[in-house]
C-alpha positions as CSV (number, residue, x, y, z in Angstrom):
1,M,68.8,154.4,82.8
2,A,66.8,156.3,80.2
3,D,63.0,156.5,80.5
4,S,62.5,154.4,77.4
5,D,62.9,150.6,77.1
6,R,62.0,149.9,80.7
7,F,60.3,147.0,82.4
8,Q,59.1,147.4,86.0
9,R,57.4,145.1,88.5
10,F,55.1,146.3,91.4
11,V,52.9,144.8,94.0
12,F,49.9,146.1,95.9
13,E,50.9,145.7,99.6
14,G,48.6,143.3,101.5
15,L,46.3,142.5,98.6
16,G,47.9,139.5,97.0
17,I,47.9,141.3,93.6
18,R,51.0,142.0,91.5
19,G,51.6,144.1,88.4
20,Q,54.0,144.9,85.6
21,W,54.6,147.8,83.3
22,V,56.7,148.0,80.2
23,R,57.5,150.7,77.6
24,L,59.6,150.1,74.5
25,S,61.2,152.7,72.4
26,S,64.7,152.1,71.0
27,S,64.2,148.3,71.0
28,W,60.8,148.8,69.3
29,N,62.4,151.0,66.7
30,A,65.1,148.4,66.1
31,V,62.3,145.9,65.2
32,L,60.6,148.4,62.9
33,E,63.9,149.1,61.0
34,Q,63.9,145.5,59.8
35,H,60.7,145.7,57.6
36,P,58.4,148.4,56.2
37,Y,55.3,147.4,58.2
38,P,52.0,149.2,57.4
39,P,50.8,151.2,60.5
40,V,48.1,148.7,61.5
41,V,50.5,145.8,61.3
42,A,53.1,147.7,63.2
43,E,50.5,148.5,65.9
44,Q,49.7,144.8,66.4
45,L,53.4,143.7,66.4
46,G,54.3,146.4,69.0
47,Q,51.4,145.3,71.2
48,A,52.5,141.7,70.9
49,L,56.1,142.5,71.9
50,A,55.0,144.5,74.9
51,A,52.7,141.6,75.9
52,A,55.5,139.0,75.4
53,V,57.8,141.0,77.8
54,L,55.0,141.2,80.4
55,L,54.0,137.5,80.1
56,S,57.5,136.2,80.2
57,A,58.2,138.1,83.4
58,T,55.3,136.3,85.2
59,I,57.2,133.0,85.0
60,K,60.4,132.1,86.9
61,F,62.5,130.5,84.2
62,R,65.6,130.7,81.9
63,G,64.6,130.8,78.3
64,S,62.1,132.5,76.1
65,L,58.4,133.0,75.6
66,I,57.0,133.2,72.1
67,L,53.6,134.7,71.4
68,Q,52.3,133.8,68.0
69,A,49.0,134.6,66.2
70,Q,48.2,132.8,62.9
71,G,45.1,133.2,60.8
72,D,43.6,133.2,57.3
73,G,43.1,137.0,57.2
74,P,45.3,139.7,55.7
75,L,47.6,139.6,58.8
76,Q,48.7,136.0,58.5
77,T,51.4,135.7,61.1
78,L,52.5,137.7,64.1
79,V,55.5,136.5,66.2
80,A,56.9,138.2,69.3
81,Q,59.6,136.7,71.5
82,A,60.9,137.8,74.9
83,T,63.6,136.2,77.0
84,H,64.4,136.1,80.7
85,R,67.2,138.5,79.9
86,R,64.6,141.1,78.7
87,T,65.6,140.9,75.1
88,I,63.0,141.0,72.3
89,R,62.6,140.3,68.7
90,G,59.5,140.0,66.4
91,L,58.1,139.9,62.9
92,A,54.8,139.9,61.0
93,H,53.7,138.6,57.6
94,W,50.7,140.1,55.8
95,R,49.1,140.2,52.4
96,G,46.8,142.5,50.5
97,E,45.1,145.5,52.0
98,V,45.2,145.8,55.8
99,Q,44.3,149.4,56.5
100,G,40.9,150.1,57.9
101,R,40.3,146.6,59.1
102,S,39.1,145.7,62.6
103,F,41.1,143.2,64.8
104,P,38.9,140.2,63.9
105,E,39.0,141.2,60.2
106,L,42.8,141.5,60.3
107,F,43.3,137.9,61.5
108,G,40.2,136.1,60.3
109,D,39.9,132.6,61.5
110,A,43.0,132.5,63.7
111,R,44.6,130.9,66.7
112,L,46.8,132.2,69.5
113,V,49.9,130.1,70.4
114,M,52.0,130.7,73.5
115,T,55.3,128.7,73.6
116,L,57.6,128.5,76.6
117,Q,61.1,127.4,75.7
118,R,63.0,126.6,78.9
119,E,66.8,126.0,78.8
120,A,67.6,122.3,78.9
121,A,63.9,121.3,78.9
122,D,61.1,120.4,76.4
123,P,59.0,123.4,75.3
124,Y,55.5,123.9,76.6
125,Q,52.8,125.2,74.2
126,G,49.3,126.4,74.8
127,I,46.8,127.1,71.9
128,V,43.5,128.8,71.9
129,A,41.3,130.5,69.3
130,L,42.1,134.1,68.7
131,T,39.0,135.9,69.8
132,G,38.2,139.4,71.1
133,A,38.2,143.0,70.0
134,N,42.0,143.4,70.4
135,L,45.1,141.5,71.3
136,A,44.8,142.2,75.0
137,E,41.3,140.6,75.0
138,A,42.6,137.6,73.0
139,I,45.4,137.0,75.6
140,G,42.9,137.4,78.4
141,T,40.9,134.6,76.8
142,Y,44.0,132.4,76.8
143,F,44.5,133.0,80.5
144,A,40.8,132.4,81.3
145,R,41.0,129.0,79.5
146,S,44.5,127.8,80.1
147,E,45.6,129.3,83.5
148,Q,44.2,129.6,87.0
149,L,45.4,133.1,87.8
150,A,43.1,136.1,87.3
151,T,44.8,138.5,84.8
152,G,44.2,141.9,83.3
153,L,46.1,143.3,80.4
154,W,46.2,146.6,78.5
155,L,48.4,147.3,75.5
156,A,49.2,150.2,73.1
157,A,51.6,150.8,70.3
158,D,52.4,153.4,67.6
159,R,55.4,154.2,65.4
160,H,57.4,155.5,68.3
161,S,56.6,153.4,71.3
162,A,55.0,150.2,72.5
163,A,53.7,149.7,76.1
164,G,51.7,147.5,78.3
165,L,50.3,147.1,81.8
166,L,49.5,143.8,83.5
167,L,47.7,143.0,86.8
168,Q,47.6,139.4,88.1
169,E,46.7,137.7,91.3
170,L,49.8,136.3,93.1
171,P,50.1,132.5,93.2
172,S,49.3,131.0,96.6
173,C,47.7,134.3,97.7
174,H,44.0,135.0,98.1
175,H,42.7,138.5,97.4
176,L,39.3,139.8,98.1
177,A,37.0,140.0,95.1
178,D,36.2,143.6,95.9
179,D,39.9,144.5,95.8
180,W,40.4,142.8,92.4
181,A,37.3,144.5,90.9
182,R,38.4,147.9,92.3
183,L,42.0,147.7,90.8
184,I,40.8,146.2,87.5
185,G,38.3,149.1,87.2
186,Q,40.9,151.7,88.0
187,A,43.4,150.1,85.5
188,G,40.7,150.0,82.9
189,T,40.6,153.8,82.8
190,V,44.1,154.0,81.3
191,T,44.3,155.5,77.8
192,E,46.7,154.6,75.0
193,G,48.3,158.0,75.3
194,E,49.0,157.5,78.9
195,L,50.5,154.0,78.3
196,L,52.8,155.4,75.6
197,S,53.9,158.6,77.3
198,L,53.9,158.3,81.1
199,S,56.6,156.7,83.2
200,G,55.7,153.7,85.3
201,P,55.6,155.5,88.7
202,T,53.6,158.4,87.2
203,L,51.1,156.1,85.5
204,L,50.6,154.0,88.6
205,G,50.1,157.1,90.7
206,R,47.4,158.3,88.3
207,L,45.6,155.0,88.1
208,F,45.8,153.9,91.7
209,P,45.7,156.9,94.0
210,G,45.7,156.0,97.7
211,E,46.8,152.4,97.1
212,A,49.9,151.1,98.8
213,V,52.1,150.2,95.7
214,R,55.6,148.9,96.1
215,L,57.8,149.4,93.0
216,F,60.8,147.2,92.2
217,E,63.9,148.4,90.4
218,P,63.3,148.9,86.7
219,E,65.1,146.7,84.2
220,P,66.3,147.6,80.7
221,V,64.8,145.9,77.6
222,V,66.8,145.6,74.3
223,F,66.4,144.2,70.8
224,S,68.5,141.1,70.2
225,C,68.3,138.4,67.6
226,R,69.4,134.8,68.4
227,C,70.4,133.9,64.9
228,S,74.0,132.7,64.4
229,Q,76.2,130.9,61.9
230,A,76.0,127.8,64.0
231,R,72.2,127.8,64.1
232,I,71.9,128.3,60.3
233,E,74.4,125.5,59.7
234,D,72.2,123.3,62.0
235,M,69.2,124.2,59.9
236,L,71.0,123.3,56.6
237,L,72.1,120.0,58.1
238,A,68.5,119.2,59.1
239,L,67.4,120.0,55.5
240,G,70.0,117.5,54.1
241,R,72.4,117.6,51.2
242,E,69.8,116.5,48.7
243,E,67.8,119.6,49.3
244,I,70.7,122.0,49.3
245,E,72.7,120.8,46.2
246,P,70.0,121.8,43.6
247,I,70.0,125.3,45.0
248,L,73.8,125.4,45.0
249,G,73.9,124.1,41.4
250,E,71.5,126.7,40.1
251,R,72.8,129.8,41.9
252,G,76.3,128.8,42.9
253,V,75.6,129.9,46.4
254,V,73.1,129.4,49.2
255,E,71.9,132.6,50.9
256,I,69.7,132.7,53.9
257,D,68.3,135.9,55.4
258,C,67.2,136.1,59.0
259,E,63.7,137.6,59.0
260,F,64.1,139.0,62.5
261,C,67.3,141.1,61.9
262,N,67.9,140.9,58.1
263,R,71.3,139.5,58.6
264,R,72.4,137.5,55.5
265,Y,74.3,134.2,55.7
266,R,76.1,133.0,52.6
267,F,77.4,129.5,51.8
268,D,79.4,128.7,48.7
269,E,80.3,125.3,47.3
270,V,83.3,125.0,49.6
271,D,81.3,126.0,52.7
272,I,78.6,123.4,51.8
273,G,81.2,120.7,51.2
274,A,82.8,121.3,54.5
275,L,79.4,121.4,56.3
276,F,78.4,118.0,55.0
277,T,81.8,116.4,55.7
278,P,81.1,113.3,57.9
279,Q,80.9,114.4,61.4
280,E,83.3,111.9,62.7
281,I,86.0,113.5,60.5
282,K,85.0,117.0,61.5
283,G,84.8,116.1,65.2
284,L,81.6,118.0,65.6
285,P,78.6,117.0,67.8
286,P,75.3,115.9,66.1
287,P,73.2,118.7,64.6
288,T,70.6,120.3,66.9
289,R,67.3,121.8,66.0
290,L,67.3,125.5,65.2
291,Q,65.2,127.4,67.6
């Protein structure tokens, strides 16, 4: 496995504390290829994707975790999704000038939304105000308010890589306050350059010398979009024929672009007619909500 696009778990033996590390390269560049993001927007999106991978891996589930920030500042929307299969996708919407703005200025009055979509289960969603000097601090606030597990998070991203490090107490395990404070202090010395350039084992050896750290096998992370013809058709069915026909009459075709991967879906008059044929004739199941 290449050194890039790796996720790796680790535990501190006997301390009741676990950790995770991720670095994205090819998968991150695949996200950047979809839109011409300004550097400051790309930095926030890269950090969000690294965070989504780390946070999704703290939960035993099949499905996806979506990390979303929405505000009234220049950076209006930030969306990062990671699945249990270690696939990622993400996008950002901005307006006006974003360069030279601090994290609070970028988002303005904003909220952080974390959505857990489990297969064959209703989604779970947590919402807190987006506060702090950076995204890692904002997520830390979420855990402080919404969760019971002590968590530390460090993130970094540039045009080439995105990376993150997470420490968290193990559920049902009790660690000593001194152990937690020591490890958090050591992890807090990490630099953005180290996160973006060092391998997981090398980084952990630098940050935690003398600690008994057990590393698990690394896992690959890849870019993947979940859009499909069937999902787009479900969305059109949910909109209804009354909404679709004016567009079809004006343009002669309905075109929908996936913002995550830039794939274009095209429906002409015949396609729309077949789509809205009564389902009992088509023999299709009822439409489902596009996720």
